[in-house]
Z-matrix of the N, CA and C atoms (Angstrom, degrees):
N
C 1 1.463
C 2 1.521 1 108.80
N 3 1.328 2 117.51 1 123.62
C 4 1.451 3 121.25 2 -178.55
C 5 1.522 4 110.34 3 -85.74
N 6 1.309 5 115.44 4 139.94
C 7 1.451 6 120.45 5 -179.83
C 8 1.520 7 109.92 6 -85.44
N 9 1.327 8 115.55 7 166.90
C 10 1.457 9 120.98 8 -178.83
C 11 1.527 10 110.12 9 -60.66
N 12 1.345 11 115.22 10 130.74
C 13 1.455 12 122.28 11 176.49
C 14 1.534 13 111.94 12 57.01
N 15 1.332 14 117.11 13 34.64
C 16 1.463 15 118.93 14 179.46
C 17 1.510 16 109.49 15 -76.05
N 18 1.313 17 115.07 16 146.72
C 19 1.457 18 120.46 17 178.40
C 20 1.515 19 109.13 18 -161.34
N 21 1.339 20 114.87 19 156.80
C 22 1.447 21 121.25 20 176.93
C 23 1.529 22 110.18 21 -88.50
N 24 1.322 23 115.77 22 144.91
C 25 1.454 24 120.78 23 169.00
C 26 1.528 25 108.37 24 -87.45
N 27 1.304 26 115.77 25 170.19
C 28 1.468 27 119.25 26 175.83
C 29 1.525 28 110.34 27 -58.48
N 30 1.309 29 117.35 28 -41.08
C 31 1.471 30 121.32 29 -179.89
C 32 1.523 31 110.85 30 -60.72
N 33 1.328 32 116.14 31 -41.27
C 34 1.473 33 120.05 32 178.44
C 35 1.527 34 111.11 33 -60.72
N 36 1.325 35 115.89 34 -46.21
C 37 1.465 36 120.46 35 -177.47
C 38 1.521 37 111.10 36 -64.81
N 39 1.316 38 117.20 37 -43.05
C 40 1.466 39 120.33 38 179.32
C 41 1.527 40 110.85 39 -64.54
N 42 1.337 41 116.58 40 -35.33
C 43 1.466 42 119.96 41 177.91
C 44 1.528 43 110.77 42 -65.49
N 45 1.321 44 117.38 43 -41.41
C 46 1.465 45 120.96 44 177.55
C 47 1.522 46 110.32 45 -61.80
N 48 1.324 47 116.56 46 -43.29
C 49 1.463 48 120.68 47 179.81
C 50 1.522 49 111.58 48 -65.49
N 51 1.323 50 116.63 49 -37.46
C 52 1.460 51 120.25 50 179.66
C 53 1.526 52 111.86 51 -68.19
N 54 1.329 53 116.57 52 -30.02
C 55 1.463 54 120.48 53 178.22
C 56 1.531 55 111.65 54 -71.81
N 57 1.336 56 115.74 55 -29.83
C 58 1.468 57 120.57 56 -178.52
C 59 1.529 58 109.43 57 -132.81
N 60 1.338 59 118.11 58 70.73
C 61 1.464 60 120.95 59 -173.74
C 62 1.527 61 114.97 60 -77.67
N 63 1.322 62 117.82 61 -17.38
C 64 1.463 63 120.22 62 -174.82
C 65 1.524 64 111.78 63 -63.29
N 66 1.318 65 115.37 64 127.55
C 67 1.458 66 120.77 65 177.85
C 68 1.511 67 114.53 66 77.96
N 69 1.335 68 117.99 67 1.71
C 70 1.453 69 121.05 68 -179.06
C 71 1.529 70 110.37 69 -93.29
N 72 1.323 71 117.83 70 150.14
C 73 1.469 72 120.58 71 172.42
C 74 1.524 73 110.63 72 -62.28
N 75 1.324 74 115.79 73 170.88
C 76 1.455 75 122.36 74 177.54
C 77 1.533 76 109.44 75 -53.51
N 78 1.316 77 117.01 76 123.27
C 79 1.462 78 120.90 77 -177.76
C 80 1.524 79 111.22 78 -60.78
N 81 1.333 80 116.51 79 -32.31
C 82 1.466 81 119.72 80 179.15
C 83 1.518 82 111.07 81 -63.31
N 84 1.343 83 117.90 82 -29.07
C 85 1.463 84 119.97 83 177.17
C 86 1.526 85 110.46 84 -64.38
N 87 1.329 86 116.34 85 -42.77
C 88 1.464 87 119.43 86 176.66
C 89 1.529 88 110.06 87 -61.01
N 90 1.318 89 116.58 88 -45.21
C 91 1.456 90 120.66 89 -177.62
C 92 1.528 91 111.39 90 -60.32
N 93 1.330 92 116.23 91 -48.22
C 94 1.465 93 119.91 92 -177.52
C 95 1.528 94 112.17 93 -69.71
N 96 1.330 95 116.39 94 -36.77
C 97 1.469 96 119.04 95 179.30
C 98 1.522 97 111.54 96 -68.16
N 99 1.328 98 116.61 97 -40.70
C 100 1.463 99 119.69 98 178.02
C 101 1.526 100 110.40 99 -62.32
N 102 1.340 101 116.58 100 -44.17
C 103 1.461 102 120.12 101 178.65
C 104 1.525 103 111.23 102 -61.88
N 105 1.330 104 116.46 103 -44.23
C 106 1.463 105 121.29 104 -177.97
C 107 1.529 106 110.90 105 -65.42
N 108 1.327 107 115.62 106 -40.72
C 109 1.465 108 121.27 107 -178.59
C 110 1.524 109 111.77 108 -78.14
N 111 1.321 110 115.27 109 -16.85
C 112 1.465 111 124.56 110 175.91
C 113 1.519 112 113.62 111 88.25
N 114 1.325 113 118.57 112 -15.88
C 115 1.464 114 120.30 113 174.51
C 116 1.529 115 108.40 114 -162.36
N 117 1.346 116 117.90 115 159.04
C 118 1.472 117 120.93 116 -174.53
C 119 1.523 118 113.26 117 -81.24
N 120 1.319 119 116.54 118 66.21
C 121 1.464 120 120.92 119 178.60
C 122 1.525 121 109.77 120 -64.92
N 123 1.323 122 118.07 121 146.20
C 124 1.468 123 119.77 122 176.80
C 125 1.527 124 112.81 123 -53.41
N 126 1.334 125 116.53 124 -39.20
C 127 1.458 126 120.01 125 -177.99
C 128 1.513 127 113.76 126 -63.82
N 129 1.324 128 117.73 127 -35.51
C 130 1.471 129 119.58 128 -179.66
C 131 1.527 130 109.82 129 -73.16
N 132 1.338 131 117.71 130 -34.15
C 133 1.468 132 120.42 131 176.62
C 134 1.528 133 110.22 132 -65.66
N 135 1.330 134 116.85 133 -43.73
C 136 1.460 135 120.45 134 177.33
C 137 1.527 136 109.73 135 -63.77
N 138 1.335 137 116.72 136 -37.23
C 139 1.455 138 120.71 137 178.24
C 140 1.515 139 112.81 138 -58.50
N 141 1.335 140 117.20 139 -37.64
C 142 1.468 141 120.26 140 177.47
C 143 1.525 142 110.09 141 -61.86
N 144 1.329 143 116.83 142 -44.27
C 145 1.470 144 120.07 143 178.20
C 146 1.530 145 111.14 144 -63.45
N 147 1.321 146 117.23 145 -39.50
C 148 1.463 147 120.40 146 179.72
C 149 1.529 148 111.64 147 -62.92
N 150 1.317 149 116.39 148 -48.14
C 151 1.463 150 120.16 149 -178.80
C 152 1.529 151 110.11 150 -65.11
N 153 1.311 152 117.11 151 -42.00
C 154 1.465 153 121.20 152 177.92
C 155 1.528 154 110.78 153 -59.70
N 156 1.323 155 117.16 154 -43.13
C 157 1.464 156 122.27 155 179.90
C 158 1.530 157 110.09 156 -64.63
N 159 1.321 158 116.95 157 -44.37
C 160 1.467 159 120.66 158 179.62
C 161 1.525 160 111.23 159 -62.65
N 162 1.321 161 117.28 160 -42.25
C 163 1.460 162 120.46 161 177.67
C 164 1.525 163 111.02 162 -59.83
N 165 1.331 164 116.08 163 -42.54
C 166 1.457 165 121.00 164 179.60
C 167 1.534 166 110.99 165 -62.66
N 168 1.320 167 117.08 166 -44.31
C 169 1.462 168 120.97 167 -178.67
C 170 1.518 169 112.39 168 -68.19
N 171 1.342 170 116.41 169 -31.32
C 172 1.461 171 121.01 170 179.16
C 173 1.526 172 112.33 171 -87.40
N 174 1.354 173 116.46 172 -4.05
C 175 1.473 174 121.32 173 -174.52
C 176 1.537 175 109.67 174 52.37
N 177 1.324 176 114.76 175 45.77
C 178 1.455 177 121.48 176 -174.65
C 179 1.523 178 111.22 177 -118.12
N 180 1.319 179 115.13 178 162.30
C 181 1.448 180 123.57 179 174.73
C 182 1.529 181 109.15 180 -111.85
N 183 1.329 182 118.36 181 154.82
C 184 1.467 183 120.26 182 179.39
C 185 1.522 184 113.67 183 -58.12
N 186 1.336 185 117.19 184 -23.91
C 187 1.459 186 120.94 185 -179.03
C 188 1.529 187 112.50 186 -83.46
N 189 1.342 188 118.30 187 -8.25
C 190 1.463 189 120.92 188 177.36
C 191 1.534 190 109.70 189 -70.26
N 192 1.338 191 115.51 190 158.03
C 193 1.460 192 119.55 191 177.57
C 194 1.517 193 108.26 192 -80.68
N 195 1.316 194 115.80 193 105.53
C 196 1.454 195 122.37 194 -175.06
C 197 1.522 196 110.12 195 -122.26
N 198 1.312 197 114.47 196 155.80
C 199 1.455 198 121.57 197 176.60
C 200 1.521 199 108.37 198 -122.65
N 201 1.325 200 115.80 199 149.77
C 202 1.460 201 118.64 200 -173.72
C 203 1.520 202 111.52 201 -143.90
N 204 1.318 203 113.90 202 155.39
C 205 1.462 204 122.56 203 172.67
C 206 1.520 205 107.30 204 -128.30
N 207 1.316 206 116.65 205 134.71
C 208 1.460 207 121.87 206 169.20
C 209 1.508 208 107.29 207 -109.79
N 210 1.328 209 116.58 208 129.71
C 211 1.463 210 120.60 209 -178.18
C 212 1.524 211 112.06 210 -90.31
N 213 1.320 212 116.43 211 10.38
C 214 1.453 213 122.45 212 176.32
C 215 1.518 214 108.83 213 -145.42
N 216 1.328 215 115.94 214 153.73
C 217 1.464 216 120.22 215 174.83
C 218 1.522 217 111.49 216 -84.09
N 219 1.332 218 117.06 217 -8.22
C 220 1.461 219 121.12 218 -172.22
C 221 1.527 220 112.23 219 -94.37
N 222 1.309 221 116.61 220 120.71
C 223 1.470 222 124.78 221 167.65
C 224 1.536 223 114.62 222 67.74
N 225 1.318 224 118.55 223 -54.94
C 226 1.455 225 121.21 224 -170.57
C 227 1.531 226 114.42 225 -59.39
N 228 1.343 227 119.92 226 -36.97
C 229 1.465 228 117.81 227 177.40
C 230 1.525 229 113.06 228 -57.60
N 231 1.323 230 117.19 229 -32.69
C 232 1.464 231 119.95 230 -178.40
C 233 1.527 232 111.71 231 -67.13
N 234 1.327 233 117.64 232 -40.28
C 235 1.465 234 120.15 233 178.58
C 236 1.520 235 110.60 234 -64.30
N 237 1.322 236 117.27 235 -38.21
C 238 1.463 237 121.33 236 178.71
C 239 1.525 238 111.03 237 -66.95
N 240 1.320 239 116.62 238 -39.35
C 241 1.461 240 119.84 239 179.92
C 242 1.531 241 111.51 240 -67.23
N 243 1.327 242 115.99 241 -43.56
C 244 1.464 243 120.00 242 -174.19
C 245 1.531 244 111.90 243 -73.14
N 246 1.324 245 117.05 244 -45.53
C 247 1.473 246 120.04 245 -170.74
C 248 1.523 247 112.40 246 -83.89
N 249 1.342 248 117.11 247 -47.11
C 250 1.466 249 118.91 248 -174.18
C 251 1.526 250 112.68 249 -111.84
N 252 1.321 251 117.09 250 8.57
C 253 1.466 252 122.45 251 172.32
C 254 1.528 253 112.78 252 59.65
N 255 1.338 254 116.61 253 31.47
C 256 1.457 255 121.41 254 172.92
C 257 1.525 256 107.82 255 -91.18
N 258 1.315 257 116.68 256 118.68
C 259 1.462 258 120.70 257 -179.25
C 260 1.522 259 109.76 258 -132.64
N 261 1.316 260 114.98 259 162.24
C 262 1.463 261 118.77 260 174.28
C 263 1.522 262 110.45 261 -63.62
N 264 1.326 263 115.54 262 -34.71
C 265 1.460 264 120.28 263 -177.45
C 266 1.521 265 113.90 264 -66.66
N 267 1.337 266 117.61 265 -34.91
C 268 1.474 267 118.62 266 178.23
C 269 1.527 268 112.05 267 -94.61
N 270 1.336 269 115.94 268 10.14
C 271 1.473 270 123.20 269 175.05
C 272 1.521 271 113.03 270 63.36
N 273 1.324 272 116.95 271 24.20
C 274 1.460 273 120.28 272 178.72
C 275 1.526 274 111.94 273 -110.33
N 276 1.339 275 116.85 274 6.22
C 277 1.463 276 120.78 275 177.69
C 278 1.517 277 109.51 276 -133.29
N 279 1.327 278 114.78 277 127.06
C 280 1.465 279 120.70 278 170.70
C 281 1.527 280 107.89 279 -112.33
N 282 1.314 281 116.46 280 133.03
C 283 1.459 282 121.77 281 177.63
C 284 1.526 283 107.40 282 -113.01
N 285 1.321 284 115.96 283 111.44
C 286 1.456 285 121.25 284 -177.39
C 287 1.534 286 108.93 285 -107.23
N 288 1.320 287 118.95 286 123.25
C 289 1.474 288 121.40 287 -177.62
C 290 1.526 289 111.78 288 -78.28
N 291 1.335 290 115.64 289 57.92
C 292 1.456 291 121.40 290 -179.51
C 293 1.523 292 110.76 291 -77.89
N 294 1.337 293 116.00 292 -35.03
C 295 1.456 294 120.20 293 -179.15
C 296 1.516 295 113.86 294 97.81
N 297 1.340 296 117.40 295 -1.19
C 298 1.464 297 120.00 296 176.38
C 299 1.530 298 108.49 297 -91.41
N 300 1.334 299 116.11 298 137.10
C 301 1.463 300 120.11 299 -177.21
C 302 1.521 301 107.84 300 -85.37
N 303 1.330 302 115.31 301 80.54
C 304 1.455 303 120.98 302 -173.38
C 305 1.521 304 110.02 303 -153.14
N 306 1.338 305 115.13 304 158.20
C 307 1.455 306 121.54 305 174.92
C 308 1.521 307 109.06 306 -131.16
N 309 1.320 308 116.16 307 162.37
C 310 1.459 309 122.47 308 169.76
C 311 1.514 310 107.59 309 -133.00
N 312 1.344 311 116.04 310 147.46
C 313 1.453 312 120.41 311 178.17
C 314 1.519 313 109.68 312 -141.00
N 315 1.336 314 114.84 313 147.56
C 316 1.462 315 120.32 314 176.02
C 317 1.511 316 109.99 315 -150.43
N 318 1.317 317 115.54 316 160.02
C 319 1.455 318 121.23 317 175.66
C 320 1.525 319 109.76 318 -79.70
N 321 1.325 320 115.44 319 163.45
C 322 1.461 321 120.95 320 174.27
C 323 1.524 322 109.92 321 -64.08
N 324 1.337 323 116.16 322 141.25
C 325 1.451 324 121.63 323 173.58
C 326 1.519 325 108.81 324 -147.89
N 327 1.316 326 115.88 325 148.34
C 328 1.461 327 121.09 326 175.04
C 329 1.522 328 110.81 327 -90.24
N 330 1.337 329 116.97 328 -2.63
C 331 1.460 330 121.51 329 179.62
C 332 1.528 331 110.50 330 -79.05
N 333 1.318 332 116.10 331 175.14
C 334 1.455 333 121.49 332 179.65
C 335 1.522 334 113.15 333 -88.14
N 336 1.332 335 115.66 334 -5.45
C 337 1.461 336 121.36 335 177.87
C 338 1.524 337 108.32 336 -137.27
N 339 1.320 338 116.91 337 135.89
C 340 1.462 339 121.80 338 176.93
C 341 1.522 340 109.16 339 -115.48
N 342 1.315 341 115.93 340 138.91
C 343 1.455 342 120.27 341 173.02
C 344 1.519 343 108.53 342 -89.72
N 345 1.311 344 116.15 343 133.13
C 346 1.454 345 119.50 344 -178.06
C 347 1.511 346 111.69 345 -147.17
N 348 1.318 347 115.19 346 -167.31
C 349 1.454 348 121.44 347 178.39
C 350 1.519 349 109.14 348 -129.67
N 351 1.308 350 114.88 349 148.46
C 352 1.461 351 121.59 350 176.37
C 353 1.518 352 108.20 351 -120.86
N 354 1.330 353 116.05 352 130.60
C 355 1.464 354 122.76 353 -177.04
C 356 1.518 355 108.79 354 -119.39
N 357 1.327 356 116.60 355 131.67
C 358 1.455 357 120.04 356 178.21
C 359 1.516 358 111.45 357 -142.98
N 360 1.318 359 115.84 358 173.99
C 361 1.460 360 122.08 359 176.60
C 362 1.523 361 109.79 360 -81.83
N 363 1.323 362 116.21 361 140.23
C 364 1.463 363 121.88 362 178.19
C 365 1.531 364 108.54 363 -109.52
N 366 1.331 365 118.11 364 100.61
C 367 1.469 366 120.49 365 -176.69
C 368 1.520 367 113.56 366 -59.11
N 369 1.336 368 117.94 367 -26.68
C 370 1.466 369 120.46 368 -178.04
C 371 1.519 370 112.54 369 -66.96
N 372 1.339 371 117.52 370 -15.28
C 373 1.468 372 121.02 371 -179.12
C 374 1.528 373 112.42 372 -91.20
N 375 1.329 374 117.43 373 -2.23
C 376 1.471 375 120.57 374 -169.50
C 377 1.523 376 114.15 375 -100.21
N 378 1.320 377 118.08 376 7.35
C 379 1.466 378 120.25 377 -175.30
C 380 1.525 379 112.53 378 -66.48
N 381 1.349 380 117.19 379 -26.47
C 382 1.463 381 120.01 380 179.62
C 383 1.531 382 112.03 381 -95.33
N 384 1.330 383 116.54 382 7.02
C 385 1.468 384 121.42 383 176.32
C 386 1.528 385 107.79 384 -127.79
N 387 1.341 386 117.37 385 80.55
C 388 1.469 387 121.21 386 -170.34
C 389 1.526 388 115.10 387 -61.32
N 390 1.325 389 117.14 388 -35.91
C 391 1.467 390 118.77 389 179.92
C 392 1.519 391 110.54 390 -69.40
N 393 1.337 392 116.62 391 -43.85
C 394 1.453 393 120.91 392 178.87
C 395 1.527 394 110.56 393 -65.21
N 396 1.311 395 116.17 394 -40.10
C 397 1.459 396 121.03 395 178.23
C 398 1.525 397 110.49 396 -60.96
N 399 1.331 398 116.61 397 -45.79
C 400 1.464 399 120.80 398 -179.74
C 401 1.524 400 111.30 399 -67.53
N 402 1.329 401 116.46 400 -40.34
C 403 1.474 402 120.33 401 178.38
C 404 1.519 403 110.83 402 -62.27
N 405 1.332 404 116.66 403 -46.72
C 406 1.460 405 120.50 404 -176.29
C 407 1.531 406 111.24 405 -66.37
N 408 1.325 407 116.58 406 -35.19
C 409 1.460 408 120.58 407 -179.98
C 410 1.529 409 112.29 408 -82.28
N 411 1.338 410 116.54 409 -1.55
C 412 1.467 411 121.32 410 -175.53
C 413 1.527 412 110.33 411 53.54
N 414 1.326 413 114.71 412 41.47
C 415 1.456 414 121.70 413 -176.04
C 416 1.529 415 111.08 414 -80.66
N 417 1.328 416 117.76 415 146.50
C 418 1.472 417 120.68 416 175.37
C 419 1.527 418 112.52 417 -64.21
N 420 1.339 419 116.98 418 -13.49
C 421 1.464 420 119.39 419 177.73
C 422 1.523 421 112.10 420 -75.93
N 423 1.345 422 117.19 421 -13.05
C 424 1.463 423 119.31 422 176.08
C 425 1.518 424 108.99 423 -79.99
N 426 1.317 425 116.15 424 115.25
C 427 1.456 426 122.65 425 -178.14
C 428 1.524 427 109.76 426 -100.66
N 429 1.316 428 115.53 427 106.13
C 430 1.461 429 121.15 428 -174.35
C 431 1.529 430 112.56 429 -58.32
N 432 1.322 431 116.62 430 -34.48
C 433 1.465 432 119.25 431 -174.09
C 434 1.525 433 113.33 432 -81.64
N 435 1.321 434 118.04 433 -12.41
C 436 1.463 435 118.60 434 -176.36
C 437 1.521 436 113.99 435 -128.27
N 438 1.346 437 118.08 436 -4.76
C 439 1.464 438 120.13 437 -174.19
C 440 1.526 439 113.60 438 -120.23
N 441 1.340 440 117.23 439 11.36
C 442 1.462 441 119.77 440 -176.99
C 443 1.527 442 112.25 441 -64.38
N 444 1.334 443 116.33 442 -44.74
C 445 1.460 444 119.04 443 178.65
C 446 1.522 445 111.17 444 -68.11
N 447 1.316 446 115.76 445 -39.88
C 448 1.458 447 119.81 446 -177.30
C 449 1.523 448 111.35 447 -62.59
N 450 1.329 449 117.35 448 -42.69
C 451 1.460 450 119.04 449 -178.48
C 452 1.527 451 111.13 450 -67.22
N 453 1.325 452 117.50 451 -35.92
C 454 1.468 453 120.12 452 176.27
C 455 1.528 454 110.49 453 -66.86
N 456 1.340 455 116.67 454 -44.48
C 457 1.466 456 120.24 455 176.83
C 458 1.529 457 110.80 456 -55.09
N 459 1.319 458 116.18 457 -43.11
C 460 1.465 459 120.48 458 -176.78
C 461 1.522 460 111.93 459 -71.29
N 462 1.330 461 117.28 460 -34.76
C 463 1.465 462 120.36 461 176.11
C 464 1.528 463 110.31 462 -64.65
N 465 1.327 464 116.22 463 -46.99
C 466 1.469 465 120.04 464 -178.50
C 467 1.525 466 110.81 465 -67.46
N 468 1.320 467 116.97 466 -30.05
C 469 1.466 468 121.04 467 177.10
C 470 1.521 469 111.03 468 -71.95
N 471 1.318 470 116.94 469 -42.20
C 472 1.465 471 121.48 470 -176.91
C 473 1.527 472 112.21 471 -71.63
N 474 1.322 473 116.65 472 -47.42
C 475 1.455 474 119.78 473 -176.49
C 476 1.526 475 111.38 474 57.30
N 477 1.325 476 116.28 475 -134.31
C 478 1.470 477 120.35 476 -179.44
C 479 1.524 478 112.78 477 -66.51
N 480 1.312 479 117.36 478 -17.22
C 481 1.468 480 120.02 479 -176.14
C 482 1.522 481 113.64 480 -67.91
N 483 1.338 482 117.40 481 -8.31
C 484 1.463 483 119.92 482 176.38
C 485 1.526 484 110.92 483 -95.66
N 486 1.330 485 117.29 484 1.39
C 487 1.457 486 121.76 485 -172.17
C 488 1.524 487 112.41 486 -112.01
N 489 1.323 488 115.74 487 156.33
C 490 1.459 489 121.75 488 168.42
C 491 1.525 490 108.05 489 -122.04
N 492 1.325 491 117.00 490 161.03
C 493 1.456 492 119.46 491 173.47
C 494 1.521 493 109.59 492 -138.26
N 495 1.316 494 115.16 493 157.43
C 496 1.454 495 121.72 494 173.34
C 497 1.523 496 108.98 495 -145.94
N 498 1.327 497 115.32 496 147.26
C 499 1.451 498 121.22 497 175.89
C 500 1.525 499 108.23 498 -81.82
N 501 1.327 500 117.10 499 135.34
C 502 1.460 501 120.54 500 -175.54
C 503 1.526 502 110.73 501 -136.53
N 504 1.328 503 115.27 502 164.47
C 505 1.446 504 122.96 503 170.10
C 506 1.521 505 108.46 504 -115.91
N 507 1.337 506 116.29 505 136.60
C 508 1.457 507 121.39 506 -176.63
C 509 1.522 508 108.66 507 -121.66
N 510 1.336 509 118.61 508 119.62
C 511 1.468 510 120.25 509 175.57
C 512 1.526 511 110.26 510 -62.80
N 513 1.324 512 116.34 511 137.59
C 514 1.456 513 121.90 512 -178.64
C 515 1.523 514 109.50 513 -111.55
N 516 1.313 515 116.46 514 126.31
C 517 1.459 516 121.39 515 174.39
C 518 1.520 517 108.48 516 -97.01
N 519 1.315 518 116.07 517 114.39
C 520 1.459 519 120.36 518 -178.51
C 521 1.525 520 110.16 519 -73.38
N 522 1.316 521 115.77 520 151.41
C 523 1.461 522 121.11 521 -179.37
C 524 1.521 523 110.47 522 -63.84
N 525 1.318 524 115.73 523 138.23
C 526 1.454 525 121.55 524 176.58
C 527 1.531 526 109.43 525 -122.90
N 528 1.331 527 115.09 526 151.83
C 529 1.451 528 119.00 527 177.64
C 530 1.532 529 109.36 528 -71.30
N 531 1.330 530 115.76 529 147.27
C 532 1.457 531 120.41 530 179.18
C 533 1.526 532 109.30 531 -139.68
N 534 1.321 533 114.39 532 159.77
C 535 1.456 534 121.17 533 -179.80
C 536 1.525 535 110.44 534 -106.12
N 537 1.317 536 114.84 535 155.98
C 538 1.459 537 120.96 536 178.36
C 539 1.527 538 110.10 537 -93.54
N 540 1.323 539 115.00 538 136.47
C 541 1.457 540 120.54 539 173.43
C 542 1.518 541 109.51 540 -123.21
N 543 1.319 542 116.32 541 172.93
C 544 1.464 543 120.36 542 -179.18
C 545 1.521 544 109.26 543 -121.20
N 546 1.316 545 115.51 544 128.69
C 547 1.460 546 121.93 545 -178.26
C 548 1.533 547 110.48 546 -64.88
N 549 1.328 548 116.44 547 136.66
C 550 1.470 549 120.49 548 -178.84
C 551 1.529 550 112.49 549 -75.14
N 552 1.328 551 117.38 550 -10.19
C 553 1.466 552 120.78 551 179.56
C 554 1.527 553 111.22 552 -101.32
N 555 1.333 554 117.21 553 -58.79
C 556 1.475 555 120.17 554 -177.37
C 557 1.518 556 112.44 555 -90.85
N 558 1.335 557 116.44 556 -16.48
C 559 1.467 558 123.30 557 178.50
C 560 1.535 559 112.89 558 66.27
N 561 1.317 560 116.83 559 18.47
C 562 1.463 561 120.60 560 177.62
C 563 1.526 562 110.07 561 -91.30
N 564 1.359 563 116.84 562 152.12
C 565 1.464 564 120.13 563 -179.86
C 566 1.523 565 111.98 564 -74.51
N 567 1.328 566 115.92 565 137.04
C 568 1.455 567 123.44 566 -177.62
C 569 1.528 568 107.69 567 -145.54
N 570 1.362 569 118.86 568 144.65
C 571 1.467 570 119.44 569 173.16
C 572 1.529 571 110.35 570 -53.40
N 573 1.324 572 116.03 571 130.68
C 574 1.466 573 120.43 572 -170.80
C 575 1.517 574 113.36 573 -61.89
N 576 1.344 575 117.55 574 -27.83
C 577 1.461 576 119.13 575 -177.37
C 578 1.541 577 112.63 576 -72.29
N 579 1.326 578 117.25 577 -8.36
C 580 1.462 579 120.23 578 -179.73
C 581 1.534 580 113.15 579 -92.04
N 582 1.323 581 117.03 580 -9.46
C 583 1.463 582 119.03 581 -174.79
C 584 1.524 583 112.61 582 -63.85
N 585 1.325 584 114.59 583 145.17
C 586 1.470 585 123.29 584 175.70
C 587 1.525 586 107.10 585 -118.49
N 588 1.316 587 117.25 586 97.32
C 589 1.476 588 121.66 587 -177.57
C 590 1.524 589 111.44 588 54.45
N 591 1.331 590 115.69 589 44.89
C 592 1.458 591 120.72 590 176.88
C 593 1.512 592 114.84 591 82.71
N 594 1.321 593 116.35 592 -0.08
C 595 1.467 594 120.98 593 -178.95
C 596 1.526 595 109.15 594 -114.78
N 597 1.327 596 117.14 595 138.77
C 598 1.460 597 120.08 596 177.72
C 599 1.524 598 109.72 597 -72.81
N 600 1.320 599 118.22 598 156.43
C 601 1.472 600 120.13 599 179.68
C 602 1.524 601 113.57 600 -57.63
N 603 1.337 602 117.11 601 -30.15
C 604 1.459 603 120.05 602 -179.47
C 605 1.519 604 113.26 603 -66.33
N 606 1.333 605 115.87 604 -23.39
C 607 1.464 606 120.34 605 176.12
C 608 1.521 607 110.94 606 -101.92
N 609 1.345 608 115.46 607 -4.63
C 610 1.448 609 121.21 608 -178.20
C 611 1.507 610 112.52 609 -117.26
N 612 1.335 611 115.76 610 -115.24
C 613 1.467 612 120.80 611 -170.98
C 614 1.519 613 113.94 612 -68.23
N 615 1.340 614 117.66 613 -22.26
C 616 1.467 615 119.98 614 -178.56
C 617 1.534 616 112.44 615 -107.86
N 618 1.301 617 117.19 616 18.31
C 619 1.471 618 119.63 617 179.37
C 620 1.522 619 109.22 618 -62.09
N 621 1.318 620 116.99 619 130.94
C 622 1.455 621 120.59 620 -176.57
C 623 1.527 622 113.83 621 -130.98
N 624 1.338 623 118.06 622 4.07
C 625 1.462 624 118.78 623 179.87
C 626 1.523 625 109.99 624 -149.33
N 627 1.341 626 115.11 625 160.83
C 628 1.459 627 122.67 626 170.93
C 629 1.522 628 107.45 627 -119.94
N 630 1.307 629 115.83 628 139.44
C 631 1.466 630 120.23 629 179.94
C 632 1.525 631 111.29 630 -69.03
N 633 1.317 632 115.81 631 146.21
C 634 1.464 633 122.12 632 172.89
C 635 1.502 634 107.47 633 -94.82
N 636 1.297 635 116.11 634 116.56
C 637 1.485 636 120.63 635 -178.29
C 638 1.511 637 111.14 636 -76.86
């Protein structure tokens, strides 16, 4: 019987993993991802399994030069950043707001196409894990205050068995040289190919602030 607002701490989760280490990803990956994400969200735990599965399918190590795509802004980008060091800043991570809880990974290539793998959640595998099923479906039957431990238990029990994979090809756009231009509104330098009728996106479609005079 779960108590009101029950939840596992990071220490609790690591202890469970240490008791049953067989077939589990590196426990340190869970520890670092939870710290980076700031709390042990179900999505970040699933993200560890996804990245681990992709590495296995690619016969790759976290230290290899890898590229990744997250098809959601939620949780999964953090697992990719922590484990395989793919970030927006090093141009090895693309975050696409598609809304599918899935990732793709591939090795570096100088070709115009890369072969990779795509990992996603398989809802058909969740019928015997009701809390995880309800959480993944964003169902009103998922009770945040009473099912937090249960959903974590079910994630750790399922492991890779909640995932599917497919082999994919990813078109690669090679880096091209670009020139700097100056915005006619803010007068700041911006890559010229980003201009919108002479205005930078920060003063146009991507404007997100107003100056305080």
